[in-house]
N, C-alpha and C positions, 0 to 999 in steps of 0.2 A: 544457416538463421544467423541471424545480428547478435552481436551478442549483446546486454543489455547494459548501460551505461553505469558506472559506481561511482561517481563523483557527482557532488553536486554541481552544479552550474553557476549557481550563485558563488560559491564559494571562489572556485578557478575565477571567474570575472572579475571578486575584488584582489585577487594574487597579481591576477596581469595588469589589473588597474592600476596598484602600487608600482610595479614594475616601468608602465609605460609613464606613468606622473614622475616618478622619480629618473628618469634616465632620458625620457624623451621619447618619439617613437622610431628614430633612426639609429639611434643607440641602443637600443633594447633588441635583441636576438631571440629567435627560436629555443635557441640555446639556454636563454634567461629564463624564458616563457613558462618552459617544461620542467627550471628547475624550480619555479616560485611555484608553478602549481603543484606539480607532481605528475604531471599526466604526458605521456608520452607524446611523441612529435603525430603519429598516428589517431590519435584518441582527441590533439589539437584539431588539426585539420579534420576532423569529420563532425567534430562537434561545432566547429566557428568556420570553417573551409577556407582561411589561411590568416595571415596577421593582423591585414588591411582588418578581415571582418572582427577576430578577436577587438585587434584596439576599437573599431567601431560601438563595440557591444558595450567593453570600456568605458568610453567617454560618455557615450549614453547613460548608462549606470553614475559615471558622477554627475553631471548632468544633473539629472532625477532629482539626488542626494543635493543638492547644490540649492537646488530651484527649494525644494521642499525646503531644507533650511530659510530660507530668504521669504517664501511664502509664514513659517512659522514666526518669525520674527518680525514682519510686517502685521501680520493680523493679531497679534497677542493680545485677549480684550484685556489685560491687566492694565492696558496703561492706553491712553490718550492716543491719537494718531501720530502728533506731534514727538510727542515721548518716544513711539513706536520707532519712526523716523528717526529720531537722533542717536536712540541705542543702536539702530543698525548700522548708522556710520562708524557710531564709538566700532561696534563688535567688528565689522570691517579690518579697521585700522588698528587691534588690539588682536587680529588673528593674522595679520600681517608682520607685524611688530614680533608676534612672539611663535615665529615659523623657522624655526633654530635651523630646522633642514634647509630652509629655501628653496621649497618645492612649488610655492607659488597657487598659482592655480592654475589645473590642469588646460580647464575650456582657453585661458591665457596664451601657457603654454602650446597646447593643440594648433592655436591660432597663431601665433609667432613660427613657430617650426613649419607649418601644412597646411595654412591658410592661403597661402598664393600658390599652391598647387595640388591639392585635392580642395574639390569642389564642394566633396558631403562633409566632410571638414568645417569649410568658411560656413558652410548651409546651417551646421547645427550648434556653432556656436552664434552664428550672425540670430539666429531664430531663442537660443536661449537669452544672450543678453537682450534681445526684444525682451522674452515674456519679466526679466527682471525691471529692466524698464518701467515697465506697464503695471508691475506690480506698485513700485518706490510712485511712479505717478499718480495710480490710484492713492497710497495713502497722503499726498501730498494733499490730492485733493479733497478729502476726510478731513485733514488738517484747517483746511483754509474754508472748509463748512465749519468748523469747530472756533472759529477765530481765531488760529493761533497763525498763518501763514499768510501771508497777506491777499486778497480776494483780486487784486489783476494781475498776479504773479501766472505764467505760462505754466500748468503742473508738470505737462511732458515736457518743457524745455530746462525745467531744473530739474524734473528726473533723468533726463541725461545728462546734465552737469552733475550731479550728484553720483551715477553712473561709473562717467568718465573720472572723478576722483575717485572714489573708492578704486579703481582697476588701477590709477596710477599711483597709489599708496604702496600698492604690491611690487611695483613695479620698483619705487626708488628703497622699498625695504629688499629684494631684490641686489641690488646696487649698491647696498652697505649704508644708505643711510638709518642712523640710528633711530630706535623703539620711543625714544623720550619729543623726537620732531615729529615723528610719526602721528603718536598723540596727539601734539600742539596741531598739526596741521588739521587733524580734524577735530578739531572745536574751534579753529578759525572757519570751519568750513561750514560749522556750525554755527557761526554767529554770521557768517554771510545770508543764511537763508533770510526772505523780506519775513518780516513779523511786521504786524498790522503797529 
């Protein structure tokens, strides 16, 4: 008879996620994971299959949390669509600027490390960015209906540009660009959004 699990799966995934996020997939050993989670190798393998299986669960957890945050910001009923959009851009720049550990986005890091060799990682990150872009496009379209963004603008194209900018802000920070520059860049990006 199998012994019942004596750990909270969500806690294990969160601990593993932080290891992978900080170190990267390749640099995170099974020993690192057992130390971080408090589980033995047998328990980790029994619950998650292998290191890759645990990594994918960790990436799923990160993506779900990140997209929940995006949706919360872009659907906040306290603000008009244009304000939600500009607050989101500023928040992304601020999050990058205040990331002292320079861990950046786990999706971006995972794609950079594994996207060319791991189709599952590439597909998950691609889908996540597609959802994010769609949320941005919906917010742009709503701002157009409100009369705050030029109605002639292609909402999906603008959303793609904004997403590219926000991911680029993070890369600049990881490369050593100082927070004041990132904040200024965010304001310039907002100023470039075509208004009526």
